[in-house]
LUMGU-920537 format. One record per atom (N, C-alpha, C, O): x, z, y; atom name. Coordinates in nm, 2 decimals. Atoms other than C-alpha are relative to their C-alpha. Example, Ala and Ser with C-alpha at 12.3 -4.5 7.8 and 13.67 -1.06 7.14 Angstrom:
<pts>
<X->0.09; Z->0.00; Y->-0.12; atom->N>
<X->1.23; Z->0.78; Y->-0.45; atom->CA>
<X->0.09; Z->0.00; Y->0.12; atom->C>
<X->0.19; Z->0.07; Y->0.12; atom->O>
<X->-0.09; Z->0.00; Y->-0.11; atom->N>
<X->1.37; Z->0.71; Y->-0.11; atom->CA>
<X->-0.08; Z->0.08; Y->0.11; atom->C>
<X->-0.03; Z->0.09; Y->0.22; atom->O>
</pts>
This chain:
<pts>
<X->0.09; Z->0.00; Y->-0.12; atom->N>
<X->0.00; Z->0.00; Y->0.00; atom->CA>
<X->0.09; Z->0.00; Y->0.12; atom->C>
<X->0.18; Z->0.08; Y->0.14; atom->O>
<X->-0.08; Z->0.01; Y->-0.12; atom->N>
<X->0.14; Z->-0.10; Y->0.33; atom->CA>
<X->-0.05; Z->0.10; Y->0.10; atom->C>
<X->-0.17; Z->0.12; Y->0.13; atom->O>
<X->0.04; Z->-0.10; Y->-0.10; atom->N>
<X->0.15; Z->0.18; Y->0.59; atom->CA>
<X->-0.04; Z->-0.06; Y->0.13; atom->C>
<X->0.00; Z->-0.17; Y->0.16; atom->O>
<X->0.04; Z->0.05; Y->-0.13; atom->N>
<X->0.00; Z->0.15; Y->0.93; atom->CA>
<X->0.12; Z->-0.03; Y->0.09; atom->C>
<X->0.12; Z->-0.13; Y->0.17; atom->O>
<X->-0.12; Z->0.02; Y->-0.08; atom->N>
<X->0.34; Z->0.19; Y->1.10; atom->CA>
<X->0.07; Z->-0.13; Y->-0.04; atom->C>
<X->0.11; Z->-0.21; Y->0.04; atom->O>
<X->-0.07; Z->0.13; Y->0.05; atom->N>
<X->0.49; Z->-0.09; Y->0.88; atom->CA>
<X->-0.08; Z->-0.12; Y->0.04; atom->C>
<X->-0.02; Z->-0.22; Y->0.08; atom->O>
<X->0.09; Z->0.12; Y->-0.04; atom->N>
<X->0.19; Z->-0.32; Y->0.95; atom->CA>
<X->0.02; Z->-0.03; Y->0.15; atom->C>
<X->0.03; Z->-0.14; Y->0.18; atom->O>
<X->-0.02; Z->0.02; Y->-0.14; atom->N>
<X->0.23; Z->-0.26; Y->1.32; atom->CA>
<X->0.13; Z->-0.06; Y->0.03; atom->C>
<X->0.14; Z->-0.15; Y->0.12; atom->O>
<X->-0.14; Z->0.06; Y->-0.02; atom->N>
<X->0.60; Z->-0.34; Y->1.30; atom->CA>
<X->0.00; Z->-0.14; Y->-0.04; atom->C>
<X->0.06; Z->-0.22; Y->0.03; atom->O>
<X->0.01; Z->0.14; Y->0.04; atom->N>
<X->0.53; Z->-0.66; Y->1.11; atom->CA>
<X->-0.07; Z->-0.08; Y->0.10; atom->C>
<X->-0.03; Z->-0.19; Y->0.13; atom->O>
<X->0.07; Z->0.08; Y->-0.10; atom->N>
<X->0.27; Z->-0.77; Y->1.36; atom->CA>
<X->0.08; Z->-0.02; Y->0.12; atom->C>
<X->0.08; Z->-0.13; Y->0.18; atom->O>
<X->-0.08; Z->0.01; Y->-0.12; atom->N>
<X->0.49; Z->-0.69; Y->1.65; atom->CA>
<X->0.12; Z->-0.10; Y->-0.01; atom->C>
<X->0.15; Z->-0.17; Y->0.09; atom->O>
<X->-0.11; Z->0.09; Y->0.01; atom->N>
<X->0.78; Z->-0.89; Y->1.51; atom->CA>
<X->-0.04; Z->-0.14; Y->-0.02; atom->C>
<X->0.05; Z->-0.23; Y->-0.01; atom->O>
<X->0.05; Z->0.14; Y->0.03; atom->N>
<X->0.57; Z->-1.20; Y->1.42; atom->CA>
<X->-0.11; Z->-0.05; Y->0.10; atom->C>
<X->-0.15; Z->-0.16; Y->0.08; atom->O>
<X->0.10; Z->0.04; Y->-0.09; atom->N>
<X->0.32; Z->-1.21; Y->1.71; atom->CA>
<X->0.04; Z->-0.11; Y->0.09; atom->C>
<X->0.16; Z->-0.11; Y->0.13; atom->O>
<X->-0.04; Z->0.11; Y->-0.09; atom->N>
<X->0.31; Z->-1.52; Y->1.92; atom->CA>
<X->-0.03; Z->0.03; Y->0.14; atom->C>
<X->0.02; Z->-0.04; Y->0.23; atom->O>
<X->0.03; Z->-0.05; Y->-0.13; atom->N>
<X->0.16; Z->-1.34; Y->2.22; atom->CA>
<X->-0.03; Z->0.14; Y->-0.01; atom->C>
<X->-0.03; Z->0.20; Y->-0.11; atom->O>
<X->0.01; Z->-0.15; Y->-0.01; atom->N>
<X->0.09; Z->-0.99; Y->2.34; atom->CA>
<X->-0.11; Z->0.06; Y->-0.10; atom->C>
<X->-0.07; Z->0.16; Y->-0.17; atom->O>
<X->0.11; Z->-0.06; Y->0.08; atom->N>
<X->-0.24; Z->-0.92; Y->2.16; atom->CA>
<X->-0.03; Z->-0.08; Y->-0.13; atom->C>
<X->-0.14; Z->-0.08; Y->-0.18; atom->O>
<X->0.01; Z->0.08; Y->0.12; atom->N>
<X->-0.18; Z->-1.15; Y->1.86; atom->CA>
<X->-0.01; Z->0.08; Y->-0.13; atom->C>
<X->0.09; Z->0.15; Y->-0.16; atom->O>
<X->0.01; Z->-0.06; Y->0.13; atom->N>
<X->-0.31; Z->-1.01; Y->1.53; atom->CA>
<X->-0.05; Z->-0.09; Y->-0.11; atom->C>
<X->-0.06; Z->-0.05; Y->-0.22; atom->O>
<X->0.07; Z->0.09; Y->0.10; atom->N>
<X->-0.47; Z->-1.31; Y->1.36; atom->CA>
<X->0.06; Z->-0.14; Y->-0.01; atom->C>
<X->0.00; Z->-0.22; Y->-0.08; atom->O>
<X->-0.06; Z->0.14; Y->0.01; atom->N>
<X->-0.24; Z->-1.61; Y->1.40; atom->CA>
<X->0.06; Z->-0.01; Y->-0.15; atom->C>
<X->0.08; Z->0.08; Y->-0.22; atom->O>
<X->-0.05; Z->0.02; Y->0.14; atom->N>
<X->-0.12; Z->-1.77; Y->1.07; atom->CA>
<X->0.14; Z->0.07; Y->-0.02; atom->C>
<X->0.16; Z->0.12; Y->-0.13; atom->O>
<X->-0.13; Z->-0.07; Y->0.02; atom->N>
<X->0.23; Z->-1.63; Y->1.13; atom->CA>
<X->-0.01; Z->0.15; Y->-0.03; atom->C>
<X->0.06; Z->0.20; Y->-0.12; atom->O>
<X->0.02; Z->-0.15; Y->0.02; atom->N>
<X->0.11; Z->-1.27; Y->1.15; atom->CA>
<X->-0.06; Z->0.02; Y->-0.13; atom->C>
<X->-0.02; Z->0.11; Y->-0.21; atom->O>
<X->0.07; Z->-0.02; Y->0.13; atom->N>
<X->-0.12; Z->-1.31; Y->0.85; atom->CA>
<X->0.10; Z->-0.02; Y->-0.11; atom->C>
<X->0.10; Z->0.06; Y->-0.21; atom->O>
<X->-0.09; Z->0.03; Y->0.11; atom->N>
<X->0.15; Z->-1.46; Y->0.63; atom->CA>
<X->0.11; Z->0.11; Y->0.00; atom->C>
<X->0.15; Z->0.15; Y->-0.11; atom->O>
<X->-0.10; Z->-0.11; Y->0.00; atom->N>
<X->0.40; Z->-1.19; Y->0.74; atom->CA>
<X->-0.06; Z->0.13; Y->-0.06; atom->C>
<X->0.01; Z->0.19; Y->-0.14; atom->O>
<X->0.06; Z->-0.12; Y->0.06; atom->N>
<X->0.16; Z->-0.91; Y->0.65; atom->CA>
<X->-0.02; Z->-0.02; Y->-0.15; atom->C>
<X->0.01; Z->0.07; Y->-0.23; atom->O>
<X->0.01; Z->0.02; Y->0.14; atom->N>
<X->0.08; Z->-1.07; Y->0.31; atom->CA>
<X->0.13; Z->0.00; Y->-0.07; atom->C>
<X->0.14; Z->0.05; Y->-0.18; atom->O>
<X->-0.13; Z->0.00; Y->0.06; atom->N>
<X->0.45; Z->-1.12; Y->0.24; atom->CA>
<X->0.05; Z->0.14; Y->-0.02; atom->C>
<X->0.11; Z->0.17; Y->-0.12; atom->O>
<X->-0.04; Z->-0.14; Y->0.02; atom->N>
<X->0.52; Z->-0.75; Y->0.30; atom->CA>
<X->-0.08; Z->0.07; Y->-0.11; atom->C>
<X->-0.02; Z->0.14; Y->-0.19; atom->O>
<X->0.08; Z->-0.06; Y->0.11; atom->N>
<X->0.23; Z->-0.65; Y->0.07; atom->CA>
<X->0.05; Z->-0.06; Y->-0.13; atom->C>
<X->0.05; Z->0.02; Y->-0.23; atom->O>
<X->-0.05; Z->0.06; Y->0.13; atom->N>
<X->0.36; Z->-0.89; Y->-0.20; atom->CA>
<X->0.13; Z->0.06; Y->-0.03; atom->C>
<X->0.16; Z->0.09; Y->-0.15; atom->O>
<X->-0.13; Z->-0.06; Y->0.03; atom->N>
<X->0.71; Z->-0.74; Y->-0.17; atom->CA>
<X->-0.02; Z->0.14; Y->-0.05; atom->C>
<X->0.05; Z->0.18; Y->-0.14; atom->O>
<X->0.03; Z->-0.13; Y->0.05; atom->N>
<X->0.57; Z->-0.39; Y->-0.21; atom->CA>
<X->-0.06; Z->0.00; Y->-0.14; atom->C>
<X->-0.03; Z->0.08; Y->-0.22; atom->O>
<X->0.06; Z->0.01; Y->0.13; atom->N>
<X->0.36; Z->-0.50; Y->-0.51; atom->CA>
<X->0.10; Z->-0.04; Y->-0.10; atom->C>
<X->0.10; Z->0.01; Y->-0.22; atom->O>
<X->-0.10; Z->0.04; Y->0.09; atom->N>
<X->0.66; Z->-0.66; Y->-0.66; atom->CA>
<X->0.09; Z->0.12; Y->-0.05; atom->C>
<X->0.12; Z->0.13; Y->-0.16; atom->O>
<X->-0.08; Z->-0.13; Y->0.03; atom->N>
<X->0.86; Z->-0.33; Y->-0.64; atom->CA>
<X->-0.09; Z->0.09; Y->-0.09; atom->C>
<X->-0.03; Z->0.15; Y->-0.18; atom->O>
<X->0.08; Z->-0.08; Y->0.08; atom->N>
<X->0.56; Z->-0.15; Y->-0.78; atom->CA>
<X->-0.01; Z->-0.05; Y->-0.15; atom->C>
<X->0.00; Z->0.03; Y->-0.24; atom->O>
<X->0.02; Z->0.06; Y->0.14; atom->N>
<X->0.53; Z->-0.39; Y->-1.08; atom->CA>
<X->0.14; Z->0.01; Y->-0.08; atom->C>
<X->0.14; Z->0.01; Y->-0.20; atom->O>
<X->-0.12; Z->-0.02; Y->0.07; atom->N>
<X->0.90; Z->-0.34; Y->-1.16; atom->CA>
<X->0.00; Z->0.14; Y->-0.06; atom->C>
<X->0.06; Z->0.16; Y->-0.17; atom->O>
<X->0.01; Z->-0.13; Y->0.05; atom->N>
<X->0.83; Z->0.03; Y->-1.21; atom->CA>
<X->-0.12; Z->0.01; Y->-0.11; atom->C>
<X->-0.11; Z->0.09; Y->-0.20; atom->O>
<X->0.12; Z->-0.01; Y->0.08; atom->N>
<X->0.49; Z->-0.03; Y->-1.38; atom->CA>
<X->-0.03; Z->-0.14; Y->-0.06; atom->C>
<X->-0.13; Z->-0.20; Y->-0.01; atom->O>
<X->0.02; Z->0.13; Y->0.05; atom->N>
<X->0.51; Z->-0.35; Y->-1.58; atom->CA>
<X->-0.13; Z->-0.03; Y->-0.07; atom->C>
<X->-0.17; Z->-0.15; Y->-0.08; atom->O>
<X->0.12; Z->0.03; Y->0.07; atom->N>
<X->0.18; Z->-0.31; Y->-1.76; atom->CA>
<X->-0.12; Z->0.02; Y->0.10; atom->C>
<X->-0.24; Z->0.02; Y->0.05; atom->O>
<X->0.11; Z->-0.01; Y->-0.10; atom->N>
<X->-0.03; Z->-0.27; Y->-1.44; atom->CA>
<X->-0.06; Z->-0.13; Y->0.03; atom->C>
<X->-0.02; Z->-0.20; Y->0.13; atom->O>
<X->0.05; Z->0.13; Y->-0.01; atom->N>
<X->-0.23; Z->-0.58; Y->-1.48; atom->CA>
<X->-0.10; Z->-0.02; Y->0.12; atom->C>
<X->-0.11; Z->-0.13; Y->0.17; atom->O>
<X->0.09; Z->0.01; Y->-0.12; atom->N>
<X->-0.48; Z->-0.50; Y->-1.20; atom->CA>
<X->0.08; Z->-0.03; Y->0.12; atom->C>
<X->0.04; Z->-0.11; Y->0.21; atom->O>
<X->-0.08; Z->0.03; Y->-0.12; atom->N>
<X->-0.21; Z->-0.49; Y->-0.94; atom->CA>
<X->0.07; Z->-0.13; Y->-0.01; atom->C>
<X->0.09; Z->-0.20; Y->0.09; atom->O>
<X->-0.06; Z->0.13; Y->0.02; atom->N>
<X->-0.05; Z->-0.80; Y->-1.09; atom->CA>
<X->-0.10; Z->-0.11; Y->0.05; atom->C>
<X->-0.06; Z->-0.20; Y->0.11; atom->O>
<X->0.11; Z->0.10; Y->-0.03; atom->N>
<X->-0.38; Z->-0.99; Y->-1.05; atom->CA>
<X->-0.01; Z->0.00; Y->0.16; atom->C>
<X->-0.02; Z->-0.11; Y->0.22; atom->O>
<X->0.01; Z->0.00; Y->-0.14; atom->N>
<X->-0.41; Z->-0.87; Y->-0.69; atom->CA>
<X->0.12; Z->-0.06; Y->0.07; atom->C>
<X->0.10; Z->-0.13; Y->0.17; atom->O>
<X->-0.12; Z->0.06; Y->-0.05; atom->N>
<X->-0.05; Z->-0.98; Y->-0.62; atom->CA>
<X->-0.01; Z->-0.15; Y->-0.01; atom->C>
<X->0.02; Z->-0.23; Y->0.08; atom->O>
<X->0.01; Z->0.15; Y->0.02; atom->N>
<X->-0.12; Z->-1.33; Y->-0.76; atom->CA>
<X->-0.11; Z->-0.05; Y->0.10; atom->C>
<X->-0.09; Z->-0.16; Y->0.15; atom->O>
<X->0.10; Z->0.04; Y->-0.10; atom->N>
<X->-0.43; Z->-1.35; Y->-0.54; atom->CA>
<X->0.06; Z->-0.01; Y->0.14; atom->C>
<X->0.03; Z->-0.10; Y->0.22; atom->O>
<X->-0.07; Z->0.00; Y->-0.13; atom->N>
<X->-0.22; Z->-1.26; Y->-0.23; atom->CA>
<X->0.10; Z->-0.12; Y->0.01; atom->C>
<X->0.11; Z->-0.18; Y->0.11; atom->O>
<X->-0.09; Z->0.11; Y->0.00; atom->N>
<X->0.04; Z->-1.52; Y->-0.33; atom->CA>
<X->-0.08; Z->-0.13; Y->0.03; atom->C>
<X->-0.03; Z->-0.22; Y->0.10; atom->O>
<X->0.08; Z->0.12; Y->-0.02; atom->N>
<X->-0.23; Z->-1.79; Y->-0.35; atom->CA>
<X->-0.06; Z->-0.01; Y->0.14; atom->C>
<X->-0.06; Z->-0.12; Y->0.20; atom->O>
<X->0.05; Z->-0.01; Y->-0.14; atom->N>
<X->-0.38; Z->-1.68; Y->-0.02; atom->CA>
<X->0.11; Z->-0.04; Y->0.10; atom->C>
<X->0.08; Z->-0.12; Y->0.19; atom->O>
<X->-0.11; Z->0.04; Y->-0.09; atom->N>
<X->-0.04; Z->-1.70; Y->0.15; atom->CA>
<X->0.04; Z->-0.14; Y->-0.01; atom->C>
<X->0.07; Z->-0.21; Y->0.09; atom->O>
<X->-0.03; Z->0.14; Y->0.02; atom->N>
<X->0.03; Z->-2.04; Y->-0.01; atom->CA>
<X->-0.10; Z->-0.09; Y->0.08; atom->C>
<X->-0.06; Z->-0.19; Y->0.14; atom->O>
<X->0.10; Z->0.08; Y->-0.07; atom->N>
<X->-0.30; Z->-2.18; Y->0.13; atom->CA>
<X->0.02; Z->0.01; Y->0.15; atom->C>
<X->0.01; Z->-0.09; Y->0.22; atom->O>
<X->-0.02; Z->-0.02; Y->-0.15; atom->N>
<X->-0.22; Z->-2.04; Y->0.48; atom->CA>
<X->0.13; Z->-0.08; Y->0.04; atom->C>
<X->0.13; Z->-0.14; Y->0.14; atom->O>
<X->-0.12; Z->0.08; Y->-0.03; atom->N>
<X->0.13; Z->-2.19; Y->0.47; atom->CA>
<X->-0.03; Z->-0.15; Y->-0.01; atom->C>
<X->0.03; Z->-0.22; Y->0.07; atom->O>
<X->0.03; Z->0.15; Y->0.01; atom->N>
<X->-0.01; Z->-2.53; Y->0.36; atom->CA>
<X->-0.08; Z->-0.04; Y->0.13; atom->C>
<X->-0.05; Z->-0.15; Y->0.18; atom->O>
<X->0.07; Z->0.03; Y->-0.13; atom->N>
<X->-0.25; Z->-2.51; Y->0.66; atom->CA>
<X->0.10; Z->-0.01; Y->0.11; atom->C>
<X->0.09; Z->-0.10; Y->0.19; atom->O>
<X->-0.09; Z->0.00; Y->-0.11; atom->N>
<X->0.03; Z->-2.43; Y->0.89; atom->CA>
<X->0.09; Z->-0.12; Y->0.00; atom->C>
<X->0.13; Z->-0.17; Y->0.10; atom->O>
<X->-0.09; Z->0.12; Y->0.01; atom->N>
<X->0.25; Z->-2.71; Y->0.76; atom->CA>
<X->-0.07; Z->-0.12; Y->0.04; atom->C>
<X->-0.01; Z->-0.21; Y->0.10; atom->O>
<X->0.08; Z->0.12; Y->-0.04; atom->N>
<X->-0.03; Z->-2.96; Y->0.82; atom->CA>
<X->-0.02; Z->0.01; Y->0.15; atom->C>
<X->-0.02; Z->-0.09; Y->0.22; atom->O>
<X->0.03; Z->-0.02; Y->-0.14; atom->N>
<X->-0.10; Z->-2.81; Y->1.17; atom->CA>
<X->0.12; Z->-0.02; Y->0.09; atom->C>
<X->0.12; Z->-0.09; Y->0.19; atom->O>
<X->-0.12; Z->0.00; Y->-0.08; atom->N>
<X->0.25; Z->-2.76; Y->1.30; atom->CA>
<X->0.12; Z->0.02; Y->-0.09; atom->C>
<X->0.15; Z->0.14; Y->-0.12; atom->O>
<X->-0.11; Z->-0.01; Y->0.10; atom->N>
<X->0.55; Z->-2.83; Y->1.07; atom->CA>
<X->0.12; Z->0.08; Y->0.06; atom->C>
<X->0.18; Z->0.15; Y->-0.02; atom->O>
<X->-0.11; Z->-0.08; Y->-0.05; atom->N>
<X->0.80; Z->-2.67; Y->1.31; atom->CA>
<X->-0.02; Z->0.15; Y->-0.01; atom->C>
<X->0.06; Z->0.23; Y->-0.04; atom->O>
<X->0.03; Z->-0.14; Y->0.01; atom->N>
<X->0.62; Z->-2.34; Y->1.32; atom->CA>
<X->0.01; Z->0.05; Y->-0.15; atom->C>
<X->0.05; Z->0.16; Y->-0.18; atom->O>
<X->-0.01; Z->-0.02; Y->0.15; atom->N>
<X->0.60; Z->-2.36; Y->0.93; atom->CA>
<X->0.14; Z->0.03; Y->-0.04; atom->C>
<X->0.17; Z->0.12; Y->-0.10; atom->O>
<X->-0.14; Z->-0.01; Y->0.03; atom->N>
<X->0.97; Z->-2.41; Y->0.90; atom->CA>
<X->0.06; Z->0.12; Y->0.05; atom->C>
<X->0.14; Z->0.19; Y->-0.01; atom->O>
<X->-0.05; Z->-0.13; Y->-0.06; atom->N>
<X->1.05; Z->-2.13; Y->1.14; atom->CA>
<X->-0.05; Z->0.12; Y->-0.07; atom->C>
<X->0.03; Z->0.22; Y->-0.09; atom->O>
<X->0.06; Z->-0.12; Y->0.07; atom->N>
<X->0.82; Z->-1.89; Y->0.96; atom->CA>
<X->0.06; Z->0.02; Y->-0.14; atom->C>
<X->0.10; Z->0.13; Y->-0.17; atom->O>
<X->-0.06; Z->-0.02; Y->0.13; atom->N>
<X->0.96; Z->-1.95; Y->0.61; atom->CA>
<X->0.14; Z->0.04; Y->0.01; atom->C>
<X->0.19; Z->0.11; Y->-0.08; atom->O>
<X->-0.14; Z->-0.04; Y->-0.02; atom->N>
<X->1.31; Z->-1.92; Y->0.74; atom->CA>
<X->0.01; Z->0.14; Y->0.04; atom->C>
<X->0.10; Z->0.22; Y->0.00; atom->O>
<X->0.00; Z->-0.14; Y->-0.05; atom->N>
<X->1.23; Z->-1.60; Y->0.92; atom->CA>
<X->-0.03; Z->0.10; Y->-0.11; atom->C>
<X->0.03; Z->0.21; Y->-0.12; atom->O>
<X->0.05; Z->-0.09; Y->0.10; atom->N>
<X->1.05; Z->-1.44; Y->0.63; atom->CA>
<X->0.09; Z->-0.01; Y->-0.13; atom->C>
<X->0.08; Z->0.08; Y->-0.22; atom->O>
<X->-0.09; Z->0.02; Y->0.12; atom->N>
<X->1.30; Z->-1.57; Y->0.37; atom->CA>
<X->-0.08; Z->-0.03; Y->-0.13; atom->C>
<X->-0.05; Z->0.02; Y->-0.23; atom->O>
<X->0.07; Z->0.04; Y->0.12; atom->N>
<X->1.04; Z->-1.72; Y->0.14; atom->CA>
<X->0.03; Z->-0.14; Y->-0.03; atom->C>
<X->0.06; Z->-0.22; Y->0.06; atom->O>
<X->-0.03; Z->0.14; Y->0.04; atom->N>
<X->1.08; Z->-2.04; Y->-0.05; atom->CA>
<X->-0.13; Z->-0.08; Y->0.01; atom->C>
<X->-0.24; Z->-0.03; Y->0.00; atom->O>
<X->0.11; Z->0.09; Y->-0.01; atom->N>
<X->0.85; Z->-2.34; Y->-0.02; atom->CA>
<X->-0.08; Z->0.00; Y->-0.13; atom->C>
<X->-0.18; Z->-0.07; Y->-0.14; atom->O>
</pts>
């Protein structure tokens, strides 16, 4: 579970303007942080299939948002995947 402080930090570092909480960049960054936390959880608890399913759903949701961003503005897409360190 991502803490409120961590989520605020992620939003602040990926916001495109002052009150930005819903841009594709912010959403993908939040989902990426949640995926990283779930990955660490699953290393400790390999049989937790419910959390694994939730992580797979987050990965799919992030992939769809990244596809949208790539169609909309390829430069923002490239900058985002480079910043977050995720692969295509």
